[in-house]
N, C-alpha and C positions, 0 to 999 in steps of 0.2 A: 924469691917473687916470679909469680907465672905470668908470663907475655901472653898478653888477649887481642892484640893486634891483628898475627896473619887470619884470628877466627872473627874478629870484627871485620875485617876487610872481605873476608868471604862472603859472609853472611848479607855486607853491601854490595856485594856484586852479584847474590841470588837474588837479591830484592829488585834490584837496577835490572835485571835480566828476566824477572815474573814481569814488572810492567810492561817494560820493553815488549813483553811477549802480549798483552790488553789489546795492546792496539791491532791482533791481526783476530780479534777475537770478532764474530759478527754482532752485526746489533743487536743489544737487547732493549725490551722496553719493559715495565712494571707499571699495571693497572693503565696499560693503553695510554703513557707517555715513554716516551723515549730515553735510554740512560745516556751522560754524553758519556766520548769516545774518550779512551784513555792515551794520552799521545805525549811523553816527554821529551818527544823531540821538535813539538810543535810550532815553537816560537823560530827554530828555526831552518822549519820545512819549507819548500818554494809554494807557493800561493799556485792552486791548480783554477785555470778559471773554466766555469760550468759549461760545457759545449751546451750552447741553444742551437734547438731546430729552427729550420724554417718552415711555416706554418702549411706552406703551400708547396712543400715536397713531401708530405702526410696524404697519403691515402688513403680519405675517410670512407666510410661505405656512403651510400644515396641515403639521404632523406626518405626514411618513410611518409610517403603520401595520403592523406587521410582520405576515405573513400568520400564522392561527391554525396549526400545527404536530400533528395527530394524532401520539400516544406509543402505545407497546402494550409495558404491563409485562412487567418478565419475568415466564415463566410460563405467558403468554398463547398463544395461536395466534390474532390478531386477523381479522376478517372484514376483508375488503379489499372497500373501496369503491370502483366505476369508473362508478359513474354522472355523467352528464353535465346537460345543464340539463333534462332532465325528469324529473329525480331520483328514478330510477326504482331507486333504491340502497334503504337504508335511513333514508331520511329519515322518508316517509308514517310506518315502522311506529311510528319512537322519537318521533315528534311525538301518532301517536294513543294511546301511553302514556303521556306526560304531559298528556293530557287524561280517562283512562281514568275518572276519577270523575264526568265534568259527558256523557259521551258518554249517548245513550239508546237504544244497543246496545251488546255486548262488542266489544273488538277481537279481532278474529278472525282466525284463522292457520290457512293450508290448507296441510299438510304432504304432499306426494305423494312415493312412494318406492316400491320395490321389497318384494322379502321382509325387507330391511333390517331394515322397520318392520314387519313384519306382525305382526297380535293384538297392536296398539300398544307394542307392542317402543321401545324409546325416545320415543316420544310421551307415552308414559302419563305416565311423570315427567318430561318437560318441562311439560308442562298439569298436572302438579300444583305443579311449583316455581312458574310464572307464577300460576296462580293464590294461590296462597299469598299470593304479593306483591303484584301487583294486585285482590284478588277473583275473583270467577265461580266458578259451579260447571257439575259437568252432563259428560258426554262428545265432544259436540257432534253431529255427522253420522254416522248406521250408516247403508248401505246398507240395502232392505230385508230382502234375504238375503244370508246370509255362510256362505263356505266354511267359514272357520276360528271361528265363532263359540261353539264349546264350548273353544276356546284363550285369548280376549280376557278377560282375568279383569277389564274396564275396565268391563263392562256384561253384566248376562244378555239376553242375546240371543235369543228365538222369534220363530219366524215358521210359517205353514205354507195353502196353498192357492196358491201362485207359480210363473208360469213367468219363470225369471230368466238374462236374457241377459248376458253378459261380455264387455270387448275381449279378451281371452283365449281367446276360441272361436274355432274353426279352419275353421267353418261356420256361416251363417247372423246374425252379430252386424251389425244395422243400424247403422254409428256414426253415423247421422245424430238416431240415438234416444236416445242415450246421456248420462246426466247427467254431473257433473264426478268423478262416481266411477271411470268405465269403464262402468258396470251401466244396464241399464232393465229394467222386472218387470212383467208382464200377472198381474192377478186373475185365477183360478179362483172358482168356488162359494167361499165358508168364507173368501176370503183374509184373512190379518190379521198384523199386525206387535206384537210386544210387546217396552218396555225393561222392565230394572228396573237402578233403581242400586246400587252396588256401593261397600261399603267397607273390604273384604280387600285391596287390592290399592294402592289410592292416597286421597287424601282427596276431600272434596268430590265426591264424586261418587256419593254416595247416595242425595242430590234434588237436581232441578234447579228452575227456577222457568219454563221457557217447554218447552214441545215442539210442534214443529211439522212437518209433513207434508206432503211436494213431490209435485207430478205436475206432468206435461204434459198439459194439458185439451183437448182439442177438440171436444168435444161437453158430457158430463152426469157430475158426481160426487156418490154422494152416500157420505163417510165415516163411521162412528162412532168418538169418543174415548171412552174410558173410563179415568179416573184413580184410582190406587190404588183399583183392586178394586170399584169403585162399579157400583150396581145395573143403571141403565143408561146414562148418559153420554149424551154430545151428538151429536147428527145433526148435521153440514154440510152442505150442500148449496150447492155452486156449479156455474153455468154454465159450460161454456167460453169461454175469451178464445183461444186458440190458441195459447199460451204455455204458459211454467212460473207454479204457482199454488199457492199456501201454505195450510194450513190451520193454526191455533194455537191450545194450551189452556194457561194462567197458573194458578199458586200454589205449591202446596209439593207438587211431585211427587216421588214414590217411584216410581210405576212407570204406564206408558201404555202402555195398547193401542189399533190404530188397526185398525178391520175396512170393510172394504169392501161396501157394501150395492149401489150401483148403480155401472156404472160405464161408459159410452158413450164410445168413441173416446179412453179415458184412460191413460197409461204415467207409472206409476209409479215414481218413483225411491229415496226417505229416508225416516228421520224422523230430528229433531235433539233434543238437549236440554241445553239452555243456561240460563246466569243473564240478567239482564234486563240487567246490566252486566259489569264486569270483562272475562274473557279466556275466550273458547272458541277452542279447538284441533280442529279433523278430520283425525284419519288417513283418506289415501285411499291405501293402499298396493295394487300389485296384483304379485302374483308373476309374477317372469318378464317383467316390461318392461321395456324399454330407457329408458323418457319419451318416445317417440316418437308413441304412442297421443295425449300432450298437444294434439298437433297440431288436431285434430277435438274436443275437449270443448266444448260450447256455451258462450255467449258470457256468461252471466249463471245463477248461481242462487241464493248469498249473496255477498254484500259482504265482501271480505277485506280484513285490512290489514296484511299479510303472507304470499307464498306464498315455500313454501320447496321447492327442484325436488333431489332426491337421488336420484339410477342413478346404475348404470354395473356391477354387479354379473354383471349378463347383457351387458354389454357388453367388459370386458375380455378378453382371450386371453391364453393365456402366453405369447408371444413378439408381441404386437401391436407395432406399430411406429408405423400411420399408421393415423387414426380421422378421414379427412378428412369421408368421407362422413357418420357421426356429428355429428358439428361441422353438417354444413349442416344438420343435420334438426333439430339443436340450436335451431339459431339461429331456425330456424324457430319452433320449438315456442314459444320466447320471443318472439318478434314475435306469436304468437299470446295470449303469457298478456297480453301488454301491449294489445293489444286488446281482448280479455276484459275486464281488470280496468283502467280507465285509472288508476286514478289510487293504486297498488298497490305496496310495495315489494318486488321478487322477492328472495331469496337463493337462489344455485348451490351445493350441498354435495357436495362430491367422493367419488367410493366411499372406502372407505376400508380398511385394508391386506388384501390378501389373499395366502396363501400356495403353496409348490410345492415340490417336492420336485427341486432340480436334478440333473447327473450324476452328484455324488456320494453322492445320498440325500439331500442338507442342507436344511433349509426354509429358505426365502427368500421375500422378498416378489417376487411375477410382475413381470417386467421391464413386462409389458403396463399393469398397474397401474400404475404411475409414470408412464409414457407417456400414457395417460388423461387422470391428475391434470393433465397441464401442457394438455393438447386443454381441462379442464372450466376452468381455470385463465383461456385463450384465447376461451371462449365467452361467460366474463363479462365480461372487458374487452371484446370486441367488441361486445358489445348493450349494455352499460355499465348492469350490476344491479353486485351484491353476491356475492362468492366467500368460503367460506369453509373452509380445508382440512383436512378432518377426518380423513385419512391422518397429514398432523403432528399432529394434537390429541391421535390415539390415543399416538401417540409415535413414529411414524413404522417402520423397516425390526425386521420382526417383533414388532412392539407385537400383535398378534394370536396369538401364540404365547402371551406375556406375561399375555394376559387370557387365555386359555385355563387358565395355571398357576394362577390367579387363578379358576378356575371361571365367569368371565364370559363366555364364549362359548365355541362347537359345536366337536367335533372336525372339523368338515372346511374348517376354517381358514381359514373365514369369514364364516360369521354370527355376530352376538352372543344371547347370551342377557339374559331381564330384570334380571339383576345388572349385565352389560353394558352395557345400555340405561341403567339409574339412571345409571352410572359416566359414560359419553356425554353422558347430557343434562346432569349435573352442570357439565360444560366450556360446554356451548352456553348455557346459562343463564347463567353468570359472563360469557361470553362479550359476549352482548346487554347485559348490565349492564354492564359496562364500557363499551361500545361508545355506551350509551343515555348514558354519565356523560360521555365524551367529545363524544357532540354536542350536550347542553346545554352543557358549558360554552366549546364552541364558538361555540356561537349568542348567547350571555352578553355574550359577548368582541367578537365581532362587533355586537352593536346595544349596545354604549358609546361 
């Protein structure tokens, strides 16, 4: 009889060896489910504790912080900020407002426009709202003489003995002599300019804390200031530097009179009534202007934190389609303002609604106005400044007709009146305050 014991032992040894070898095979899975590992020695193999890492010892990549997204709440036409790395949008102005109580001068705004803001319409109420919120007093900068002084309710302006020159003059205007308002003045014997604060239209204008007289002095100037009907006043004598000079008086000033006693090669510009701090808003309206005269304004007169540029009434035509030439000119204006005021926010405000009668005799917004607004927005985007669509804020199509119905605009279907100015100033003020709030939220978020 054949002995099978050695063969059986050998087979058993082979099977055990194969099963032992399966332990060293890599983990396998079928249908995504892992197979159990074959381990004949599992019962006698010592337990191995799984090493647990302390989470604090693991260096993780920093979390990606989402970009802060500006919002615009319902009911507001927000300012669109197209600024680039040069930050010529609203940043500087909002920063200045946040430091208004610690600045050693007012936060200053220059508002350039055409007849839409003439006689301090719109800007008077915007000034009042800002001064009530942030402090400040006074009407700001006033040219030596004005053809509409009798219609401006925010300051009583009297003058005499001047030869006046304006950028609107058809002949004889020397743009190299002008100030930021587009004017310059030469004194004759007895020349004077007097400003008296008013309180009937807006608050914080009856008195100011600082009055300043600006002039270009290439020789010698002697001017006398009289505050609040003082008998003698104070004589200010200034040797020319060849540039713009200024003399100031301080105190509780309800009325100030500046008179010229001697002027050798001196060109005079204007008088300001300001606070020591708070807000100062200067109205620079030039009737009939397209805004292109700003290309030649001098590089410095007063420092500004915000420059507003609002033109268009004298540019838009009934069927205007292309405004390429105007865009080119305004781009050069913006670049000049950037050079003149290198750390100033610049806001371009669009033209408002303007109506005409179509072939059926119905009142409609001029197509040329809508086209111009698109060009104005493009100007802001290309020059990397801020833009506010006043046409949209007014209510868009037919809004000037609605304002006439509420006695807020004139029957020329173009110009607002003081009531309409107060209405629109309130809209812009709310927009500025919301923009400041958004800026501060973004800044705090980015600093976290």
